[in-house]
DSSP file (Angstrom, degrees, kcal/mol; ACC not computed):
  #  RESIDUE AA STRUCTURE BP1 BP2  ACC     N-H-->O    O-->H-N    N-H-->O    O-->H-N    TCO  KAPPA ALPHA  PHI   PSI    X-CA   Y-CA   Z-CA
    1    1 A M     >        0   0    0      0, 0.0     4,-2.7     0, 0.0     5,-0.2   0.000 360.0 360.0 360.0 -32.0  -12.7   -3.2   13.5
    2    2 A I  H  >  +     0   0    0      2,-0.2     4,-2.7     1,-0.2     5,-0.2   0.923 360.0  48.9 -64.7 -42.3  -13.1   -3.8   17.2
    3    3 A T  H  > S+     0   0    0      2,-0.2     4,-2.8     1,-0.2    -1,-0.2   0.940 111.8  48.6 -57.8 -47.3  -11.6   -7.3   16.7
    4    4 A L  H  > S+     0   0    0      1,-0.2     4,-2.6     2,-0.2    -2,-0.2   0.902 111.7  50.2 -59.0 -43.3   -8.8   -5.9   14.7
    5    5 A T  H  X S+     0   0    0     -4,-2.7     4,-2.5     2,-0.2     5,-0.2   0.920 111.3  46.6 -62.7 -45.8   -8.1   -3.2   17.3
    6    6 A V  H  X S+     0   0    0     -4,-2.7     4,-2.8     2,-0.2     5,-0.2   0.939 111.9  52.5 -65.5 -43.2   -8.1   -5.7   20.2
    7    7 A F  H  X S+     0   0    0     -4,-2.8     4,-2.8    -5,-0.2    -2,-0.2   0.939 111.6  46.2 -55.7 -47.9   -5.8   -8.0   18.1
    8    8 A C  H  X S+     0   0    0     -4,-2.6     4,-2.7     2,-0.2    -1,-0.2   0.886 111.9  50.0 -65.7 -39.1   -3.3   -5.2   17.5
    9    9 A L  H  X S+     0   0    0     -4,-2.5     4,-2.6     2,-0.2    -1,-0.2   0.917 112.1  48.6 -63.3 -42.1   -3.3   -4.1   21.1
   10   10 A A  H  X S+     0   0    0     -4,-2.8     4,-2.4    -5,-0.2    -2,-0.2   0.940 113.1  46.9 -62.6 -46.7   -2.7   -7.6   22.2
   11   11 A V  H  X S+     0   0    0     -4,-2.8     4,-3.2    -5,-0.2     5,-0.2   0.925 110.8  53.2 -57.8 -46.5    0.1   -8.0   19.7
   12   12 A S  H  X S+     0   0    0     -4,-2.7     4,-2.0     1,-0.2    -2,-0.2   0.922 109.1  48.4 -55.0 -48.5    1.6   -4.7   20.7
   13   13 A A  H  X S+     0   0    0     -4,-2.6     4,-1.5     1,-0.2    -1,-0.2   0.920 113.3  47.0 -60.5 -43.5    1.6   -5.7   24.4
   14   14 A A  H  X S+     0   0    0     -4,-2.4     4,-2.5     1,-0.2    -2,-0.2   0.909 110.6  52.6 -67.4 -38.2    3.3   -9.0   23.6
   15   15 A L  H  X S+     0   0    0     -4,-3.2     4,-3.2     1,-0.2    -1,-0.2   0.835 103.0  58.3 -67.2 -28.3    5.8   -7.3   21.4
   16   16 A K  H  X S+     0   0    0     -4,-2.0     4,-0.9    -5,-0.2    -1,-0.2   0.909 109.7  44.6 -62.4 -39.5    6.7   -4.9   24.1
   17   17 A L  H  X S+     0   0    0     -4,-1.5     4,-0.6     1,-0.2     3,-0.4   0.939 118.0  42.3 -68.7 -47.1    7.6   -7.8   26.3
   18   18 A V  H >X S+     0   0    0     -4,-2.5     4,-3.0     1,-0.2     3,-1.1   0.873 106.5  63.1 -67.1 -36.6    9.5   -9.7   23.6
   19   19 A G  H 3< S+     0   0    0     -4,-3.2    -1,-0.2     1,-0.3    -2,-0.2   0.785  96.7  57.4 -60.6 -30.0   11.2   -6.5   22.3
   20   20 A S  H 3< S+     0   0    0     -4,-0.9    -1,-0.3    -3,-0.4    -2,-0.2   0.793 116.3  35.5 -70.6 -27.5   13.0   -6.0   25.5
   21   21 A V  H << S+     0   0    0     -3,-1.1     2,-0.3    -4,-0.6    -2,-0.2   0.868 133.7   7.0 -88.0 -48.4   14.6   -9.5   25.2
   22   22 A N     X  -     0   0    0     -4,-3.0     4,-1.8     1,-0.1    -1,-0.2  -0.904  51.3-168.3-150.4 111.5   15.2  -10.0   21.6
   23   23 A A  H  > S+     0   0    0     -2,-0.3     4,-2.5     2,-0.2     5,-0.2   0.866  91.7  57.2 -70.1 -37.2   14.7   -7.3   18.8
   24   24 A E  H  > S+     0   0    0      1,-0.2     4,-2.4     2,-0.2    -1,-0.2   0.938 108.6  45.9 -63.2 -45.8   15.0   -9.8   15.9
   25   25 A V  H  > S+     0   0    0      2,-0.2     4,-2.6     1,-0.2    -1,-0.2   0.895 109.4  55.9 -59.4 -41.4   12.1  -11.9   17.3
   26   26 A K  H  X S+     0   0    0     -4,-1.8     4,-2.4    -8,-0.2    -2,-0.2   0.940 109.2  46.3 -55.5 -50.5   10.1   -8.7   17.8
   27   27 A L  H  X S+     0   0    0     -4,-2.5     4,-2.4     1,-0.2    -2,-0.2   0.918 112.2  50.0 -62.6 -43.3   10.6   -7.8   14.1
   28   28 A L  H  X S+     0   0    0     -4,-2.4     4,-2.2     1,-0.2    -1,-0.2   0.903 111.8  48.3 -61.9 -41.5    9.7  -11.3   13.0
   29   29 A C  H  X S+     0   0    0     -4,-2.6     4,-2.8     1,-0.2    -1,-0.2   0.869 110.4  52.4 -64.7 -38.9    6.5  -11.3   15.1
   30   30 A T  H  X S+     0   0    0     -4,-2.4     4,-2.0     2,-0.2    -2,-0.2   0.899 110.3  46.2 -67.7 -39.5    5.6   -7.9   13.8
   31   31 A V  H  X S+     0   0    0     -4,-2.4     4,-2.3     2,-0.2    -2,-0.2   0.897 112.2  52.4 -66.7 -39.6    5.9   -9.0   10.2
   32   32 A L  H  X S+     0   0    0     -4,-2.2     4,-2.8    -5,-0.2    -2,-0.2   0.933 109.9  48.3 -57.9 -49.8    3.9  -12.2   11.1
   33   33 A A  H  X S+     0   0    0     -4,-2.8     4,-2.1     1,-0.2    -2,-0.2   0.873 110.5  51.7 -61.8 -37.6    1.1  -10.0   12.7
   34   34 A V  H  X S+     0   0    0     -4,-2.0     4,-2.6     2,-0.2    -1,-0.2   0.927 110.5  48.1 -64.9 -45.4    1.0   -7.8    9.6
   35   35 A C  H  X S+     0   0    0     -4,-2.3     4,-2.7     2,-0.2    -2,-0.2   0.875 111.1  51.1 -62.9 -39.9    0.7  -10.8    7.3
   36   36 A L  H  X S+     0   0    0     -4,-2.8     4,-1.9     2,-0.2    -1,-0.2   0.922 112.6  45.8 -61.3 -43.8   -2.1  -12.3    9.5
   37   37 A I  H  X S+     0   0    0     -4,-2.1     4,-1.6     2,-0.2    -2,-0.2   0.933 114.5  47.7 -64.9 -47.0   -4.0   -9.0    9.4
   38   38 A S  H  X S+     0   0    0     -4,-2.6     4,-0.5     1,-0.2    -2,-0.2   0.914 112.2  49.3 -65.4 -42.3   -3.5   -8.6    5.7
   39   39 A G  H >< S+     0   0    0     -4,-2.7     3,-0.5     1,-0.2     4,-0.4   0.856 108.4  54.1 -62.5 -35.0   -4.6  -12.2    5.1
   40   40 A R  H 3< S+     0   0    0     -4,-1.9     3,-0.3     1,-0.2    -1,-0.2   0.838 116.8  36.2 -66.9 -34.1   -7.7  -11.8    7.2
   41   41 A Y  H 3X S+     0   0    0     -4,-1.6     4,-1.4     1,-0.2    -1,-0.2   0.262  85.8 101.4-106.2   9.5   -8.9   -8.7    5.2
   42   42 A F  H <X S+     0   0    0     -4,-0.5     4,-1.9    -3,-0.5    -1,-0.2   0.884  80.1  56.0 -59.1 -39.1   -7.7   -9.8    1.8
   43   43 A E  H  > S+     0   0    0     -4,-0.4     4,-2.3    -3,-0.3    -1,-0.2   0.879 102.2  56.5 -63.2 -34.9  -11.2  -10.9    0.9
   44   44 A S  H  > S+     0   0    0      1,-0.2     4,-2.5     2,-0.2    -1,-0.2   0.909 106.2  50.5 -61.6 -43.1  -12.4   -7.3    1.7
   45   45 A F  H  X S+     0   0    0     -4,-1.4     4,-2.4     1,-0.2    -1,-0.2   0.840 107.3  53.5 -65.2 -34.1   -9.8   -6.0   -0.9
   46   46 A R  H  X S+     0   0    0     -4,-1.9     4,-2.5     2,-0.2    -1,-0.2   0.915 109.2  48.7 -67.5 -42.7  -11.2   -8.5   -3.4
   47   47 A N  H  X S+     0   0    0     -4,-2.3     4,-2.4     2,-0.2    -2,-0.2   0.916 110.9  50.1 -58.8 -44.1  -14.7   -7.1   -2.9
   48   48 A I  H  X S+     0   0    0     -4,-2.5     4,-2.8     2,-0.2     5,-0.3   0.943 110.7  50.4 -58.6 -47.3  -13.5   -3.5   -3.2
   49   49 A Y  H  X S+     0   0    0     -4,-2.4     4,-2.6     1,-0.2    -2,-0.2   0.914 110.0  49.7 -62.2 -41.1  -11.7   -4.5   -6.4
   50   50 A S  H  X S+     0   0    0     -4,-2.5     4,-2.1     2,-0.2    -1,-0.2   0.909 112.0  48.0 -61.5 -42.2  -14.9   -6.1   -7.8
   51   51 A A  H  X S+     0   0    0     -4,-2.4     4,-2.4     1,-0.2    -2,-0.2   0.928 113.5  46.2 -64.3 -44.0  -17.0   -3.0   -7.0
   52   52 A V  H  X S+     0   0    0     -4,-2.8     4,-2.3     2,-0.2    -1,-0.2   0.868 111.1  53.1 -68.9 -35.1  -14.5   -0.6   -8.5
   53   53 A T  H  X S+     0   0    0     -4,-2.6     4,-2.5    -5,-0.3    -1,-0.2   0.918 110.3  47.4 -66.0 -39.7  -14.2   -2.8  -11.6
   54   54 A E  H  X S+     0   0    0     -4,-2.1     4,-2.5     2,-0.2    -2,-0.2   0.921 110.7  52.5 -65.1 -42.5  -18.0   -2.8  -12.1
   55   55 A L  H  X S+     0   0    0     -4,-2.4     4,-1.9     1,-0.2     6,-0.2   0.919 110.6  47.7 -60.4 -42.2  -18.0    1.0  -11.5
   56   56 A F  H  X>S+     0   0    0     -4,-2.3     4,-1.3     2,-0.2     5,-1.2   0.923 110.7  50.8 -65.7 -42.7  -15.4    1.4  -14.2
   57   57 A S  H  <5S+     0   0    0     -4,-2.5    -2,-0.2     1,-0.2    -1,-0.2   0.892 110.5  50.3 -64.4 -37.9  -17.3   -0.9  -16.7
   58   58 A R  H  <5S+     0   0    0     -4,-2.5    -1,-0.2     1,-0.2    -2,-0.2   0.859 112.7  45.2 -66.8 -35.1  -20.5    1.1  -16.2
   59   59 A T  H  <5S-     0   0    0     -4,-1.9    -1,-0.2    -5,-0.2    -2,-0.2   0.677 106.7-124.9 -84.1 -13.8  -18.9    4.5  -16.8
   60   60 A G  T  <5 +     0   0    0     -4,-1.3    -3,-0.2     1,-0.2    -4,-0.1   0.632  54.4 154.5  81.0  12.6  -17.0    3.3  -19.8
   61   61 A L      < -     0   0    0     -5,-1.2    -1,-0.2    -6,-0.2     2,-0.1  -0.411  54.5 -90.4 -71.1 150.6  -13.6    4.3  -18.5
   62   62 A D    >>  -     0   0    0      1,-0.1     3,-1.5    -2,-0.1     4,-0.7  -0.410  25.6-134.8 -63.2 133.5  -10.6    2.5  -19.8
   63   63 A A  H 3> S+     0   0    0      1,-0.3     4,-1.8     2,-0.2    -1,-0.1   0.684 101.2  71.7 -63.4 -20.8   -9.6   -0.5  -17.7
   64   64 A D  H 3> S+     0   0    0      1,-0.2     4,-1.8     2,-0.2    -1,-0.3   0.808  92.4  57.4 -68.0 -26.1   -5.9    0.6  -17.9
   65   65 A Y  H <> S+     0   0    0     -3,-1.5     4,-2.3     2,-0.2    -1,-0.2   0.910 105.3  49.8 -69.6 -39.9   -6.8    3.5  -15.5
   66   66 A L  H  X S+     0   0    0     -4,-0.7     4,-2.6     1,-0.2    -2,-0.2   0.896 108.2  52.9 -66.9 -37.3   -8.1    0.9  -12.9
   67   67 A A  H  X S+     0   0    0     -4,-1.8     4,-2.7     1,-0.2    -1,-0.2   0.891 107.8  51.5 -59.0 -41.8   -4.9   -1.0  -13.3
   68   68 A I  H  X S+     0   0    0     -4,-1.8     4,-2.4     2,-0.2    -2,-0.2   0.908 110.8  48.2 -65.0 -41.7   -2.9    2.1  -12.6
   69   69 A I  H  X S+     0   0    0     -4,-2.3     4,-2.8     2,-0.2     5,-0.2   0.944 112.2  48.3 -64.7 -45.3   -5.0    2.8   -9.4
   70   70 A I  H  X S+     0   0    0     -4,-2.6     4,-2.5     1,-0.2    -2,-0.2   0.949 113.2  47.9 -60.7 -47.6   -4.6   -0.8   -8.1
   71   71 A K  H  X S+     0   0    0     -4,-2.7     4,-2.5     1,-0.2    -1,-0.2   0.913 111.8  50.9 -59.8 -42.1   -0.8   -0.7   -8.8
   72   72 A S  H  X S+     0   0    0     -4,-2.4     4,-2.6     1,-0.2    -1,-0.2   0.935 109.2  49.3 -61.3 -46.4   -0.6    2.6   -7.0
   73   73 A L  H  X S+     0   0    0     -4,-2.8     4,-2.8     1,-0.2     5,-0.3   0.916 110.7  51.5 -59.2 -43.5   -2.5    1.4   -4.0
   74   74 A G  H  X S+     0   0    0     -4,-2.5     4,-2.6    -5,-0.2     5,-0.3   0.917 109.9  48.7 -63.8 -41.7   -0.2   -1.7   -3.8
   75   75 A I  H  X S+     0   0    0     -4,-2.5     4,-2.6     2,-0.2     5,-0.2   0.920 111.9  50.0 -59.9 -44.8    2.9    0.5   -4.0
   76   76 A C  H  X S+     0   0    0     -4,-2.6     4,-2.3     2,-0.2    -2,-0.2   0.937 114.4  42.7 -61.5 -51.1    1.5    2.7   -1.2
   77   77 A F  H  X S+     0   0    0     -4,-2.8     4,-2.2     2,-0.2     5,-0.2   0.924 116.5  47.5 -64.6 -45.1    0.6   -0.2    1.1
   78   78 A T  H  X S+     0   0    0     -4,-2.6     4,-2.4    -5,-0.3     5,-0.2   0.930 114.0  46.8 -61.3 -46.8    3.8   -2.1    0.5
   79   79 A T  H  X S+     0   0    0     -4,-2.6     4,-2.6    -5,-0.3    -1,-0.2   0.872 112.4  50.1 -65.6 -38.2    6.0    1.0    1.0
   80   80 A Q  H  X S+     0   0    0     -4,-2.3     4,-2.3    -5,-0.2    -1,-0.2   0.922 111.5  47.5 -65.5 -42.4    4.2    2.0    4.2
   81   81 A I  H  X S+     0   0    0     -4,-2.2     4,-2.3     2,-0.2    -2,-0.2   0.929 114.8  47.1 -65.1 -45.5    4.5   -1.4    5.8
   82   82 A G  H  X S+     0   0    0     -4,-2.4     4,-2.3    -5,-0.2    -2,-0.2   0.896 112.0  49.5 -66.0 -39.9    8.2   -1.5    4.8
   83   83 A C  H  X S+     0   0    0     -4,-2.6     4,-2.4     2,-0.2    -1,-0.2   0.895 110.8  50.9 -70.1 -34.3    8.9    2.0    6.1
   84   84 A D  H  X S+     0   0    0     -4,-2.3     4,-2.4     2,-0.2    -2,-0.2   0.920 110.3  48.1 -63.8 -44.4    7.2    1.2    9.4
   85   85 A C  H  X S+     0   0    0     -4,-2.3     4,-1.3     2,-0.2    -2,-0.2   0.894 112.5  49.6 -64.1 -40.1    9.2   -1.9    9.9
   86   86 A C  H  <>S+     0   0    0     -4,-2.3     5,-2.9     2,-0.2     3,-0.3   0.926 112.0  47.6 -64.2 -42.4   12.4    0.0    9.1
   87   87 A R  H ><5S+     0   0    0     -4,-2.4     3,-1.8     1,-0.2    -2,-0.2   0.896 107.1  56.8 -66.0 -39.4   11.5    2.7   11.6
   88   88 A D  H 3<5S+     0   0    0     -4,-2.4    -1,-0.2     1,-0.3    -2,-0.2   0.803 106.5  50.5 -59.7 -30.4   10.6    0.1   14.2
   89   89 A C  T 3<5S-     0   0    0     -4,-1.3    -1,-0.3    -3,-0.3    -2,-0.2   0.374 123.1-107.4 -87.4   2.8   14.1   -1.2   13.8
   90   90 A G  T < 5S+     0   0    0     -3,-1.8     2,-0.8    -4,-0.2    -3,-0.2   0.691  80.8 131.1  83.6  18.8   15.6    2.2   14.3
   91   91 A E     >< +     0   0    0     -5,-2.9     4,-2.1     1,-0.2     5,-0.1  -0.573  16.2 154.6-105.1  66.5   16.5    2.5   10.6
   92   92 A G  H  > S+     0   0    0     -2,-0.8     4,-2.4     1,-0.2    -1,-0.2   0.873  72.7  53.4 -65.7 -37.7   15.1    6.0    9.8
   93   93 A A  H  > S+     0   0    0     -3,-0.2     4,-2.1     1,-0.2    -1,-0.2   0.923 109.7  47.6 -62.5 -44.5   17.5    6.6    6.9
   94   94 A L  H  > S+     0   0    0      1,-0.2     4,-2.0     2,-0.2    -1,-0.2   0.893 110.1  52.6 -63.2 -37.9   16.5    3.3    5.3
   95   95 A A  H  X S+     0   0    0     -4,-2.1     4,-2.5     1,-0.2    -2,-0.2   0.931 108.0  52.5 -61.6 -45.0   12.9    4.1    5.7
   96   96 A S  H  X S+     0   0    0     -4,-2.4     4,-1.9     1,-0.2    -1,-0.2   0.873 108.7  48.6 -57.6 -41.6   13.4    7.4    4.0
   97   97 A Q  H  X S+     0   0    0     -4,-2.1     4,-2.4     2,-0.2    -1,-0.2   0.859 110.0  52.3 -68.4 -36.3   15.1    5.8    1.0
   98   98 A L  H  X S+     0   0    0     -4,-2.0     4,-2.3     2,-0.2    -2,-0.2   0.891 108.2  51.6 -65.3 -40.8   12.2    3.3    0.8
   99   99 A E  H  X S+     0   0    0     -4,-2.5     4,-2.2     2,-0.2    -2,-0.2   0.910 109.9  49.4 -62.1 -43.2    9.8    6.2    0.8
  100  100 A L  H  X S+     0   0    0     -4,-1.9     4,-2.3     1,-0.2    -2,-0.2   0.905 110.6  49.5 -59.7 -45.3   11.7    7.9   -2.0
  101  101 A A  H  X S+     0   0    0     -4,-2.4     4,-2.4     1,-0.2    -1,-0.2   0.882 109.5  52.1 -63.9 -38.0   11.8    4.7   -4.0
  102  102 A G  H  X S+     0   0    0     -4,-2.3     4,-2.1     2,-0.2    -2,-0.2   0.897 108.6  51.1 -64.0 -41.2    8.0    4.3   -3.5
  103  103 A K  H  X S+     0   0    0     -4,-2.2     4,-2.0     2,-0.2    -2,-0.2   0.917 110.7  48.0 -60.1 -45.2    7.4    7.9   -4.8
  104  104 A A  H  X S+     0   0    0     -4,-2.3     4,-2.3     1,-0.2    -2,-0.2   0.882 110.4  51.8 -65.5 -36.8    9.5    7.1   -7.9
  105  105 A A  H  X S+     0   0    0     -4,-2.4     4,-2.7     2,-0.2    -1,-0.2   0.906 108.3  52.6 -64.2 -39.1    7.6    3.9   -8.4
  106  106 A M  H  X S+     0   0    0     -4,-2.1     4,-1.6     1,-0.2    -2,-0.2   0.889 110.8  46.4 -64.3 -39.1    4.3    5.9   -8.2
  107  107 A I  H  < S+     0   0    0     -4,-2.0     4,-0.5     2,-0.2    -1,-0.2   0.902 112.7  50.4 -72.8 -38.7    5.5    8.4  -10.8
  108  108 A L  H >< S+     0   0    0     -4,-2.3     3,-1.3     1,-0.2    -2,-0.2   0.939 110.4  49.0 -59.4 -48.2    6.6    5.5  -13.1
  109  109 A V  H 3< S+     0   0    0     -4,-2.7    -1,-0.2     1,-0.3     4,-0.2   0.826 110.9  52.2 -59.6 -35.5    3.3    3.8  -12.8
  110  110 A S  T >X S+     0   0    0     -4,-1.6     4,-1.8     1,-0.2     3,-0.7   0.453  76.2 100.8 -86.6   0.0    1.5    7.0  -13.6
  111  111 A V  H <> S+     0   0    0     -3,-1.3     4,-2.4    -4,-0.5    -1,-0.2   0.876  78.2  56.8 -52.2 -41.9    3.3    7.8  -16.8
  112  112 A P  H 3> S+     0   0    0      0, 0.0     4,-2.4     0, 0.0    -1,-0.2   0.874 105.5  52.4 -60.6 -34.5    0.5    6.5  -19.0
  113  113 A L  H <> S+     0   0    0     -3,-0.7     4,-2.3    -4,-0.2    -2,-0.2   0.904 108.8  48.0 -64.8 -41.0   -1.8    8.9  -17.3
  114  114 A F  H  X S+     0   0    0     -4,-1.8     4,-2.1     2,-0.2    -1,-0.2   0.894 111.1  52.5 -63.0 -40.8    0.5   11.8  -18.0
  115  115 A E  H  X S+     0   0    0     -4,-2.4     4,-2.3     2,-0.2    -2,-0.2   0.921 110.5  45.9 -62.7 -47.6    0.7   10.7  -21.6
  116  116 A N  H  X S+     0   0    0     -4,-2.4     4,-2.3     1,-0.2    -1,-0.2   0.902 112.8  51.1 -68.6 -37.0   -3.0   10.6  -22.0
  117  117 A A  H  X S+     0   0    0     -4,-2.3     4,-2.3     1,-0.2    -1,-0.2   0.878 110.1  50.1 -65.6 -36.6   -3.5   14.0  -20.3
  118  118 A A  H  X S+     0   0    0     -4,-2.1     4,-2.4     2,-0.2    -1,-0.2   0.886 110.0  50.3 -71.5 -37.4   -0.8   15.5  -22.6
  119  119 A E  H  X S+     0   0    0     -4,-2.3     4,-2.5     2,-0.2    -2,-0.2   0.918 110.9  48.5 -63.7 -42.4   -2.6   14.1  -25.7
  120  120 A I  H  X S+     0   0    0     -4,-2.3     4,-2.0     2,-0.2    -2,-0.2   0.919 113.7  46.3 -63.9 -43.6   -6.0   15.5  -24.6
  121  121 A V  H  X S+     0   0    0     -4,-2.3     4,-2.1     1,-0.2    -1,-0.2   0.918 112.7  51.7 -64.3 -41.3   -4.4   19.0  -23.9
  122  122 A G  H  X S+     0   0    0     -4,-2.4     4,-1.2     1,-0.2    -2,-0.2   0.907 110.0  47.5 -58.7 -44.5   -2.6   18.8  -27.3
  123  123 A S  H  X S+     0   0    0     -4,-2.5     4,-0.7     1,-0.2    -1,-0.2   0.864 112.1  50.5 -70.6 -33.5   -5.8   17.9  -29.2
  124  124 A L  H  < S+     0   0    0     -4,-2.0     3,-0.4     1,-0.2    -1,-0.2   0.854 107.2  54.5 -68.2 -35.3   -7.7   20.8  -27.4
  125  125 A M  H  < S+     0   0    0     -4,-2.1    -1,-0.2     1,-0.2    -2,-0.2   0.755 105.4  53.2 -70.7 -25.1   -5.0   23.2  -28.3
  126  126 A Q  H  <        0   0    0     -4,-1.2    -1,-0.2     1,-0.2    -2,-0.2   0.675 360.0 360.0 -82.9 -14.4   -5.2   22.3  -32.0
  127  127 A V     <        0   0    0     -4,-0.7    -1,-0.2    -3,-0.4    -2,-0.2   0.464 360.0 360.0 -79.3 360.0   -8.9   23.0  -32.1
């Protein structure tokens, strides 16, 4: 984390200098830095995925639940990065719309969970 923090501070300082000259280059450099950071820690995400997959298999939970969790996390991360970039460009309204779309996507991905919960409640009510 120290390396990541130092890298982010260095990039932030460089972006402060570049941003005063050219906002488009600043945005491009920001996106590049985000991609570099994500690429560097992609292996960590793979290890987390493996650990959670093993946990799910040991507990006997349906693998569909894991897929929903992974999709939800992907939506959250992608939406957050997009919103931050929009806000950095001064596009707060666009960031708000992206947040709303992210929330709608989360609900859409979670529909199977709601269906399963409704089935369980329904079966308990009939007993």
